[in-house]
C-alpha positions as CSV (number, residue, x, y, z in Angstrom):
1,M,84.4,-46.6,45.9
2,S,83.5,-49.2,43.4
3,E,80.5,-51.4,44.0
4,L,81.1,-54.8,45.4
5,T,80.0,-57.9,43.7
6,N,77.8,-60.4,45.5
7,Q,80.8,-62.8,46.0
8,E,83.0,-60.0,47.5
9,A,80.2,-59.0,49.9
10,L,79.8,-62.6,51.1
11,Y,83.6,-62.9,51.5
12,N,83.9,-59.8,53.5
13,A,80.9,-60.7,55.7
14,N,82.3,-64.1,56.3
15,V,78.8,-65.6,56.6
16,A,76.9,-68.3,54.9
17,P,75.0,-67.1,51.8
18,E,71.5,-68.1,53.3
19,Q,72.2,-66.0,56.4
20,F,73.4,-62.8,54.5
21,D,71.0,-59.7,54.8
22,W,70.6,-58.9,51.2
23,D,67.9,-56.1,51.7
24,S,70.2,-54.1,53.9
25,F,73.0,-54.7,51.5
26,E,71.0,-53.4,48.5
27,S,69.2,-50.5,50.2
28,G,72.0,-49.5,52.4
29,L,69.4,-49.3,55.3
30,D,69.0,-51.6,58.3
31,A,65.7,-53.3,59.1
32,D,64.3,-50.5,61.2
33,A,65.1,-47.9,58.7
34,R,63.5,-49.9,55.9
35,K,60.3,-50.4,58.0
36,E,60.0,-46.7,58.6
37,K,60.5,-46.0,54.9
38,S,57.9,-48.6,53.9
39,D,55.4,-47.0,56.2
40,L,56.0,-43.6,54.7
41,E,55.7,-45.1,51.2
42,E,52.3,-46.6,52.1
43,I,51.1,-43.3,53.4
44,Y,52.4,-41.5,50.3
45,K,51.0,-44.1,48.0
46,G,47.6,-43.8,49.7
47,S,47.7,-40.1,49.2
48,L,48.6,-40.4,45.6
49,N,45.7,-42.8,45.0
50,D,43.2,-40.4,46.4
51,L,44.6,-37.6,44.2
52,A,44.4,-39.8,41.1
53,E,40.7,-40.2,41.4
54,S,38.2,-37.7,39.9
55,D,36.8,-36.7,43.2
56,V,36.5,-33.1,44.3
57,I,38.8,-32.2,47.2
58,I,38.2,-29.4,49.7
59,G,41.3,-27.3,50.0
60,K,42.1,-24.2,52.0
61,V,43.6,-21.0,50.6
62,V,46.9,-20.4,52.5
63,R,48.4,-17.6,50.4
64,L,47.5,-15.3,47.5
65,T,49.9,-13.8,45.0
66,D,49.3,-11.4,42.2
67,K,48.4,-14.3,39.8
68,E,47.9,-17.4,41.8
69,A,46.2,-18.9,44.9
70,I,48.2,-21.3,47.0
71,V,45.9,-24.1,48.3
72,D,46.7,-26.7,51.0
73,I,45.0,-30.1,50.3
74,N,47.0,-32.1,52.9
75,F,49.4,-33.4,50.3
76,K,53.1,-33.5,50.4
77,S,53.1,-30.1,48.7
78,E,50.7,-27.3,48.3
79,G,48.8,-26.8,45.0
80,V,48.6,-23.7,42.8
81,I,45.5,-22.4,41.1
82,S,45.4,-19.4,38.7
83,L,43.3,-16.5,40.0
84,N,41.5,-16.3,36.7
85,E,39.5,-19.3,37.9
86,F,38.2,-17.1,40.8
87,R,37.1,-14.1,38.7
88,Y,33.6,-14.7,39.7
89,N,34.6,-14.5,43.3
90,Q,36.3,-11.1,43.7
91,G,36.3,-11.5,47.5
92,L,38.5,-14.6,47.7
93,K,40.8,-14.4,50.8
94,V,43.3,-16.5,52.8
95,G,41.5,-19.1,54.9
96,D,38.6,-19.7,52.4
97,E,37.8,-23.2,51.6
98,V,37.5,-24.0,47.9
99,E,36.7,-27.0,45.8
100,V,39.6,-28.3,43.7
101,M,40.8,-31.2,41.5
102,V,44.3,-32.3,40.6
103,D,45.2,-31.0,37.2
104,R,48.8,-32.2,37.2
105,R,50.7,-33.7,40.0
106,E,53.9,-32.1,39.1
107,D,54.7,-29.5,36.4
108,K,58.2,-29.0,35.1
109,T,59.2,-27.3,38.3
110,G,57.8,-30.1,40.5
111,Q,54.8,-28.0,41.5
112,L,51.3,-29.6,42.2
113,Q,48.8,-28.0,39.8
114,L,45.2,-27.8,40.9
115,S,42.0,-26.7,39.1
116,H,39.2,-25.0,40.8
117,K,37.2,-24.7,37.5
118,K,37.2,-28.4,36.9
119,A,36.0,-29.1,40.4
120,R,33.3,-26.6,40.1
121,T,32.2,-27.9,36.7
122,L,31.8,-31.5,38.1
123,K,29.5,-30.3,40.8
124,A,27.9,-27.4,38.9
125,W,25.2,-29.4,37.0
126,D,23.8,-30.8,40.2
127,R,23.8,-27.4,41.8
128,V,22.3,-25.7,38.7
129,N,19.5,-28.2,38.6
130,E,18.8,-27.7,42.3
131,Y,18.6,-24.0,41.9
132,H,16.4,-24.3,38.8
133,E,13.9,-26.5,40.7
134,S,14.0,-24.4,43.9
135,G,14.0,-21.0,42.1
136,E,16.7,-19.7,44.4
137,I,18.9,-16.8,43.4
138,V,22.5,-17.6,42.2
139,N,25.5,-15.3,41.8
140,G,27.1,-15.2,38.4
141,F,30.1,-13.5,36.9
142,V,29.5,-11.7,33.6
143,K,32.4,-12.9,31.5
144,S,31.8,-11.4,28.1
145,R,29.4,-10.1,25.6
146,T,28.1,-12.4,22.7
147,K,25.5,-12.1,19.9
148,G,22.2,-11.4,21.4
149,G,23.3,-11.3,25.1
150,M,26.0,-12.1,27.6
151,I,28.1,-15.1,28.8
152,V,27.8,-15.6,32.6
153,D,29.9,-17.9,34.8
154,V,27.5,-19.8,37.2
155,F,29.2,-22.4,39.3
156,G,31.9,-22.7,36.7
157,I,29.4,-23.3,33.9
158,E,29.1,-20.8,31.1
159,A,25.4,-19.8,31.0
160,F,23.7,-17.6,28.5
161,L,22.0,-14.3,29.5
162,P,19.7,-13.1,26.7
163,G,19.7,-9.3,26.1
164,S,16.0,-9.2,26.8
165,Q,16.5,-10.8,30.2
166,I,19.0,-8.3,31.5
167,D,16.5,-5.7,32.6
168,V,12.8,-4.7,32.3
169,K,13.9,-1.8,30.2
170,P,15.7,-2.1,26.9
171,I,19.5,-2.1,27.2
172,K,21.5,-0.3,24.6
173,D,25.0,-0.7,26.2
174,Y,25.8,-4.4,27.1
175,D,29.4,-3.7,27.8
176,Q,28.6,-1.9,31.1
177,F,27.8,-5.3,32.6
178,V,30.9,-7.1,31.6
179,G,33.2,-8.0,34.6
180,K,30.4,-7.6,37.1
181,T,29.0,-10.1,39.6
182,M,25.2,-10.1,39.5
183,E,22.3,-12.1,40.9
184,F,20.4,-14.3,38.5
185,K,17.6,-16.9,38.3
186,V,18.1,-20.1,36.4
187,V,15.2,-20.1,33.9
188,K,16.0,-22.9,31.5
189,I,18.3,-26.0,31.3
190,N,19.0,-28.3,28.4
191,P,20.9,-31.3,29.7
192,E,21.4,-32.8,26.3
193,F,23.4,-29.8,25.0
194,K,24.6,-28.7,28.4
195,N,22.9,-25.3,27.9
196,V,21.9,-23.0,30.8
197,V,19.8,-19.8,30.4
198,V,19.7,-17.3,33.3
199,S,17.7,-14.1,33.8
200,H,18.3,-11.0,35.8
201,K,15.0,-9.5,34.6
202,A,13.0,-12.2,36.3
203,L,14.3,-11.0,39.7
204,I,13.4,-7.4,38.9
205,E,10.0,-8.4,37.8
206,A,9.5,-10.4,40.9
207,D,10.3,-7.3,43.0
208,I,8.1,-5.1,40.8
209,E,5.3,-7.6,41.1
210,G,5.5,-7.4,44.9
211,Q,5.4,-3.7,44.7
212,K,2.5,-3.8,42.3
213,K,0.4,-5.9,44.7
214,E,1.0,-3.4,47.5
215,I,0.1,-0.5,45.2
216,I,-2.8,-2.1,43.5
217,A,-4.3,-3.2,46.8
218,Q,-4.7,0.5,47.7
219,L,-6.2,1.7,44.4
220,E,-9.8,3.0,44.2
221,K,-11.8,4.6,41.4
222,G,-11.7,8.4,41.5
223,Q,-8.3,8.4,43.3
224,V,-5.9,11.1,42.2
225,L,-2.3,10.0,41.9
226,E,1.0,11.4,40.6
227,G,2.8,9.4,37.9
228,T,5.6,9.6,35.3
229,V,5.1,9.3,31.5
230,K,6.6,6.0,30.6
231,N,5.6,5.4,27.0
232,I,3.7,7.4,24.4
233,T,1.7,5.6,21.6
234,S,-0.7,6.8,19.0
235,Y,-3.7,5.6,21.0
236,G,-2.6,6.8,24.5
237,V,0.0,7.3,27.2
238,F,1.3,4.7,29.7
239,I,1.9,6.2,33.2
240,D,4.2,4.7,35.8
241,L,2.5,5.0,39.1
242,G,5.5,3.8,41.1
243,G,5.7,0.1,40.1
244,V,2.5,-0.3,38.3
245,D,1.5,1.1,34.9
246,G,-1.8,2.7,33.9
247,L,-3.1,3.9,30.5
248,I,-4.5,7.3,29.6
249,H,-6.5,6.8,26.4
250,I,-6.0,9.6,23.9
251,T,-9.7,10.7,24.4
252,D,-9.1,11.1,28.1
253,L,-6.1,13.4,27.8
254,S,-8.0,16.6,27.1
255,W,-11.5,17.9,26.6
256,S,-10.2,19.4,23.3
257,R,-9.6,17.1,20.4
258,V,-6.0,15.6,20.4
259,N,-4.5,14.3,17.1
260,H,-1.5,12.6,18.9
261,P,-0.7,12.3,22.6
262,S,2.7,13.9,22.1
263,E,0.9,17.2,21.6
264,I,0.0,17.1,25.3
265,L,2.7,15.1,27.1
266,A,6.4,14.2,26.8
267,D,8.5,11.2,28.0
268,G,9.5,11.5,31.7
269,Q,7.0,14.2,32.4
270,T,5.3,14.1,35.9
271,V,1.6,14.4,35.7
272,K,-1.5,14.1,38.0
273,V,-4.0,11.5,36.9
274,V,-7.3,10.1,38.2
275,I,-8.2,6.4,38.3
276,L,-11.2,5.9,36.0
277,D,-11.5,2.1,36.1
278,F,-9.6,-1.2,36.5
279,D,-10.4,-4.9,36.0
280,D,-11.2,-7.3,38.8
281,E,-7.6,-8.3,39.2
282,K,-6.5,-4.7,38.8
283,T,-4.0,-5.7,36.1
284,R,-5.4,-3.0,33.7
285,I,-5.7,0.4,35.1
286,Q,-7.6,3.1,33.1
287,L,-6.5,6.7,33.9
288,G,-7.7,10.1,32.9
289,M,-6.3,13.7,32.9
290,K,-9.2,15.7,31.5
291,Q,-11.4,14.5,34.3
292,L,-9.4,16.6,36.7
293,E,-10.7,19.8,35.0
294,A,-14.2,21.1,34.7
295,H,-16.2,20.0,31.6
296,P,-16.0,22.8,28.9
297,W,-19.7,22.6,28.4
298,D,-20.1,23.8,32.0
299,A,-18.3,27.0,31.0
300,L,-20.2,27.5,27.8
301,D,-22.0,30.9,27.6
302,A,-25.4,30.4,29.2
303,N,-26.9,33.0,26.8
304,L,-25.9,31.1,23.7
305,K,-29.1,30.0,21.8
306,V,-30.3,28.7,18.5
307,G,-29.9,31.3,15.7
308,D,-26.8,33.0,17.3
309,K,-23.7,33.3,15.2
310,V,-20.5,31.8,16.5
311,K,-16.9,31.6,15.3
312,G,-14.5,28.6,15.6
313,K,-11.7,26.6,14.1
314,V,-12.2,23.5,11.9
315,V,-10.5,20.6,13.9
316,V,-11.8,17.5,12.1
317,L,-12.9,17.1,8.5
318,A,-14.9,14.2,7.0
319,D,-16.9,13.7,3.7
320,Y,-20.1,14.2,5.6
321,G,-19.1,17.4,7.4
322,A,-16.7,19.4,9.6
323,F,-16.3,19.6,13.4
324,V,-15.7,23.2,14.5
325,E,-14.3,24.0,18.0
326,V,-16.4,27.0,19.1
327,A,-15.0,27.1,22.7
328,P,-12.2,25.1,24.4
329,G,-13.4,21.5,24.3
330,V,-16.8,22.3,22.7
331,E,-17.3,21.2,19.1
332,G,-20.2,21.6,16.8
333,L,-20.9,19.7,13.5
334,I,-21.5,21.5,10.3
335,H,-23.1,18.9,8.0
336,V,-22.2,19.2,4.4
337,S,-25.9,19.8,3.6
338,E,-25.6,22.9,5.8
339,M,-22.6,24.4,4.0
340,S,-24.4,25.5,0.8
341,W,-28.0,26.1,-0.5
342,S,-27.1,23.9,-3.5
343,T,-28.8,20.6,-3.5
344,H,-25.8,18.9,-5.1
345,L,-24.1,17.4,-2.1
346,R,-20.3,17.6,-2.3
347,S,-17.6,16.7,0.2
348,A,-17.1,19.0,3.1
349,G,-13.5,19.4,1.9
350,D,-14.8,21.4,-1.1
351,F,-15.9,24.2,1.3
352,V,-13.4,24.2,4.3
353,K,-10.1,22.7,5.5
354,I,-8.6,21.9,8.9
355,G,-7.4,25.0,10.7
356,D,-9.9,27.3,8.9
357,E,-11.5,30.0,11.1
358,V,-15.2,30.0,10.1
359,E,-18.4,31.7,11.2
360,A,-21.6,29.7,11.5
361,V,-25.1,29.9,12.8
362,V,-26.3,27.7,15.7
363,L,-29.0,25.3,14.4
364,T,-29.6,23.1,17.4
365,L,-28.3,23.2,20.9
366,D,-28.7,20.4,23.5
367,R,-26.9,21.2,26.7
368,E,-27.9,17.9,28.4
369,E,-26.6,15.7,25.6
370,R,-23.8,18.2,25.0
371,K,-24.5,18.4,21.3
372,I,-24.5,21.4,18.9
373,S,-25.1,21.6,15.2
374,L,-24.1,24.5,13.0
375,G,-24.7,25.9,9.6
376,I,-22.8,28.1,7.1
377,K,-25.4,28.5,4.4
378,Q,-27.7,30.3,6.8
379,L,-25.4,33.3,6.7
380,T,-26.7,34.0,3.2
381,P,-30.4,34.5,2.2
382,D,-32.4,31.4,1.2
383,P,-32.7,31.6,-2.6
384,W,-36.1,30.0,-2.4
385,A,-37.4,32.9,-0.3
386,D,-38.4,35.0,-3.4
387,I,-38.5,32.1,-5.9
388,Q,-41.9,33.1,-7.3
389,T,-40.6,36.6,-8.1
390,K,-37.4,35.4,-9.7
391,Y,-38.7,32.3,-11.5
392,P,-42.4,32.6,-12.3
393,V,-44.1,29.9,-14.4
394,G,-43.5,30.7,-18.1
395,S,-40.3,32.7,-17.5
396,Q,-37.2,31.8,-19.6
397,H,-33.7,31.3,-18.2
398,V,-30.3,29.9,-18.9
399,G,-29.1,27.1,-16.6
400,T,-26.1,24.7,-16.2
401,V,-26.6,20.9,-16.7
402,R,-25.5,19.4,-13.3
403,N,-26.3,15.7,-13.6
404,F,-28.5,13.1,-15.3
405,T,-31.0,10.5,-14.3
406,N,-32.7,7.9,-16.4
407,F,-35.8,10.1,-16.5
408,G,-34.4,13.6,-17.0
409,V,-31.8,16.3,-16.5
410,F,-31.1,18.5,-13.4
411,V,-30.3,22.0,-14.4
412,E,-29.0,24.6,-11.9
413,L,-30.3,28.1,-12.4
414,E,-28.3,29.5,-9.5
415,E,-26.7,28.1,-6.3
416,G,-29.5,26.4,-4.4
417,I,-32.0,26.5,-7.2
418,D,-32.2,23.4,-9.3
419,G,-34.9,22.3,-11.8
420,L,-35.7,19.1,-13.5
421,I,-36.3,18.7,-17.2
422,Y,-38.1,15.4,-17.9
423,I,-36.7,13.5,-20.9
424,S,-39.9,14.0,-22.7
425,D,-39.5,17.8,-22.5
426,L,-36.1,17.9,-24.2
427,S,-37.1,17.6,-27.8
428,W,-40.3,17.7,-29.9
429,T,-39.0,15.4,-32.6
430,K,-36.0,13.3,-31.3
431,K,-36.6,10.0,-29.6
432,I,-34.2,10.2,-26.6
433,K,-33.4,7.1,-24.6
434,H,-31.0,8.8,-22.2
435,P,-30.4,12.5,-21.5
436,S,-26.7,12.1,-22.3
437,E,-27.7,11.6,-25.9
438,F,-29.0,15.2,-25.9
439,C,-26.5,17.2,-23.8
440,N,-23.4,17.0,-21.5
441,V,-22.8,17.8,-17.9
442,G,-21.7,21.5,-17.7
443,D,-23.5,22.5,-20.8
444,K,-25.5,25.8,-20.8
445,L,-29.1,25.1,-21.6
446,D,-32.1,27.4,-22.4
447,V,-35.1,26.5,-20.3
448,V,-38.6,27.6,-19.4
449,V,-40.3,27.3,-16.1
450,L,-43.3,24.8,-16.4
451,E,-44.3,24.2,-12.8
452,L,-43.3,25.7,-9.4
453,D,-43.9,24.1,-5.9
454,T,-42.5,26.4,-3.2
455,E,-43.4,24.1,-0.3
456,A,-41.7,21.0,-1.8
457,R,-38.9,23.2,-3.3
458,R,-39.5,21.7,-6.7
459,L,-39.0,23.3,-10.0
460,S,-40.1,21.7,-13.3
461,L,-38.4,23.0,-16.4
462,G,-38.8,22.4,-20.1
463,H,-36.5,22.9,-23.2
464,K,-38.6,21.9,-26.1
465,Q,-41.3,24.4,-25.1
466,L,-39.1,27.3,-26.2
467,T,-39.9,26.4,-29.8
468,E,-43.2,25.8,-31.6
469,N,-44.5,22.3,-31.7
470,P,-43.7,21.1,-35.2
471,W,-46.2,18.3,-34.9
472,D,-48.9,20.9,-35.3
473,K,-47.8,21.5,-38.9
474,F,-46.9,17.8,-39.4
475,E,-50.5,16.9,-38.8
476,T,-51.4,18.6,-42.1
477,K,-48.2,17.9,-44.0
478,Y,-48.2,14.2,-43.2
479,A,-51.9,13.5,-43.1
480,E,-53.0,10.0,-43.8
481,G,-53.0,9.2,-47.5
482,T,-50.2,11.7,-48.4
483,V,-47.2,10.3,-50.2
484,H,-43.6,11.4,-49.5
485,S,-40.1,10.5,-50.5
486,G,-38.1,8.9,-47.8
487,K,-34.9,7.0,-47.1
488,A,-34.7,3.7,-45.2
489,T,-32.1,4.6,-42.6
490,D,-32.3,1.3,-40.8
491,V,-33.9,-2.1,-41.8
492,F,-34.6,-4.8,-39.2
493,D,-36.9,-7.9,-38.8
494,K,-40.1,-6.0,-38.0
495,G,-39.6,-3.3,-40.6
496,A,-37.6,-0.2,-41.4
497,Q,-37.0,3.3,-40.0
498,V,-37.7,5.9,-42.7
499,Q,-36.4,9.4,-42.7
500,F,-38.3,11.9,-44.9
501,E,-36.4,14.4,-47.0
502,D,-37.0,17.4,-44.6
503,A,-35.3,15.3,-41.9
504,E,-38.0,16.5,-39.4
505,V,-39.9,13.3,-39.0
506,E,-39.0,9.7,-38.7
507,A,-41.6,7.1,-39.8
508,F,-41.9,3.4,-39.4
509,A,-42.7,1.0,-42.2
510,P,-43.8,-2.5,-41.3
511,S,-41.8,-5.3,-43.0
512,R,-44.7,-6.6,-45.0
513,L,-45.2,-3.1,-46.4
514,L,-41.6,-2.8,-47.7
515,E,-42.3,-5.0,-50.7
516,K,-41.7,-3.4,-54.1
517,E,-43.7,-4.0,-57.3
518,D,-41.1,-6.5,-58.6
519,G,-41.5,-8.6,-55.4
520,S,-38.2,-7.5,-53.8
521,K,-38.0,-5.5,-50.6
522,I,-36.5,-2.1,-49.8
523,K,-33.0,-2.3,-48.4
524,K,-31.1,0.0,-46.0
525,G,-30.0,3.3,-47.6
526,E,-32.6,3.0,-50.4
527,T,-34.8,5.9,-51.2
528,A,-38.5,5.4,-52.3
529,D,-42.0,6.8,-52.0
530,F,-44.0,6.0,-49.0
531,K,-47.7,6.6,-48.2
532,V,-48.7,7.7,-44.7
533,I,-51.2,5.1,-43.4
534,E,-51.2,6.3,-39.7
535,F,-50.4,9.7,-38.0
536,N,-50.6,10.1,-34.2
537,K,-49.7,13.5,-32.9
538,E,-49.9,12.7,-29.3
539,F,-47.5,9.7,-29.5
540,K,-45.5,11.3,-32.3
541,R,-46.0,8.2,-34.4
542,V,-46.1,8.0,-38.2
543,V,-46.6,4.7,-40.0
544,V,-45.9,4.5,-43.8
545,S,-46.2,1.9,-46.6
546,H,-44.4,1.6,-49.9
547,T,-46.3,-1.5,-51.0
548,G,-49.6,0.4,-50.6
549,I,-48.7,2.9,-53.3
550,F,-48.7,0.5,-56.3
551,R,-51.4,-1.8,-54.9
552,D,-53.7,1.2,-54.5
553,E,-53.1,2.0,-58.1
554,E,-54.0,-1.5,-59.1
555,K,-57.2,-1.3,-57.1
556,K,-58.0,2.1,-58.6
557,A,-57.6,0.7,-62.2
558,A,-59.8,-2.2,-61.4
559,K,-62.4,0.0,-59.8
560,E,-62.5,2.3,-62.8
561,A,-63.0,-0.7,-65.2
562,K,-65.9,-2.1,-63.2
563,P,-68.2,0.9,-63.3
564,A,-67.8,1.1,-67.2
565,A,-69.1,-2.4,-67.6
566,S,-71.9,-1.8,-65.2
567,S,-73.0,1.3,-67.2
568,S,-73.3,-0.6,-70.5
569,N,-75.4,-3.3,-68.9
570,E,-77.5,-0.7,-67.3
571,E,-78.0,1.1,-70.6
572,K,-79.1,-2.2,-72.2
573,S,-81.5,-3.1,-69.5
574,T,-83.0,0.3,-69.6
575,L,-83.7,0.3,-73.4
576,G,-85.2,-3.2,-73.1
577,D,-87.3,-2.1,-70.3
578,I,-88.6,0.8,-72.4
579,D,-89.5,-1.5,-75.3
580,A,-91.2,-4.0,-72.9
581,L,-93.2,-1.2,-71.4
582,A,-94.1,0.2,-74.8
583,E,-95.3,-3.3,-75.9
584,L,-97.3,-3.7,-72.8
585,K,-98.9,-0.3,-73.2
586,K,-99.8,-1.2,-76.8
587,R,-101.6,-4.5,-75.9
588,M,-103.4,-2.8,-73.1
589,E,-104.7,-0.2,-75.5
590,E,-105.8,-2.8,-78.0
591,G,-107.7,-4.8,-75.5
592,K,-109.5,-1.7,-74.4
């Protein structure tokens, strides 16, 4: 039926226009029906206004499907929430009350869409801060793995769980925790960046700390406990005593020397230990294993004494000596000076190496201090025992140059027998400033024994004494006043070094005595005649002069001329005297 126009309606109603019920005409409802509809609209409008706000609504789960949860929020229709938003709550069931917000009033099918995640997020920060301040435990759902840790859903907020905060032990496989609901403690919040950090390790540590206090309260020095090897380091082993850790230092593992703890123990091994010490708060516990066994020195042969021979294995080697284990846990030191009769100390490594089985003689034994010193050289005769027979004063030998000092050379005649040649006993003629100018280390050298002191174990040797002292003949050959041809091998400010033709003697010519007859001076490399003006056999010193040669000749000529004149005068005076005496004699005779 076609709609009526306003005029047609008035005509059919047969009423005045001002009395016509236009609302009933337009709505098709009478006044009561319209009032009822208006009341329903107000109720509906009020409901819609509440849903439009961003408030969190408490709804009740009325039904669960494979993918969704149907929630009643006292609206005209029930809302739908994806079960993915409840992954953290695997125990969700019908009748549970949940926090929701309106996501969309109607989707394309007219269904009310709710969000549990948004509702949780709005309230989550307040709750997270409350739990952070109170330290209460929260449940979180491990959503996924990320770089350096895990992502955990806590009250709808994605929190970060660092890998180091999962457990007290290092975790290799993070994937085993994905999809699990675990307990956590909120350890850090950054409101500016909306970051939350949680820890599961903190809860474990708190439990362990409680166990520690109970265990530590019962600890006493000397108490024997059973523990498990937890960690092995180069300096010792950490033992788990059931919630509290103690350290066995490497020196407390065994009475025998241990190079590395892994030689004695392995990870996970169960061992018995004794408590040696702990600090006042008992946070550091020092344990021992060797203390559970008798000290090796207590089992050492009671008859062992100084002078006895023992056998053992070299366990430690140093430059100054070697430690030899002569019995389990009992070590003796062989100092390097006791390894050879030679006085030239070398490194102990030149004689033995670790693992060598050696025989030695007990030199000292102190059972109270638990110290023993050993010697190897004592196994062979002391070379100084018959030194006077083998090396009497005046005997000649061949030795090996071992080392130098500023004052001489040490020569080894045999192992353990060294002698010293003073620098002044190396050569009769050469002026030696340092022994290295005369010989080299390792050279063979002929020597003669000059002095022998058996008590001080000192041997004085000589080399020049093997030949005749040339200065005995030099005393005659280069006597003062003799003239020899020589070469100026070196010229310096104070004079020149002069080498005579026989190359046996070097002489010194003062600078003022190098002047030649023409007024010039002798230069280096020039050969000339020199006169000996001083000869000292004791100090091997010869002083010569070139100038003195021609000046002496001048003096000689002058001297020869002077006596001739004197002789003439003397002759004249004598004849005159004779005449005077004759005249005097004549007058005397006449007067008589």
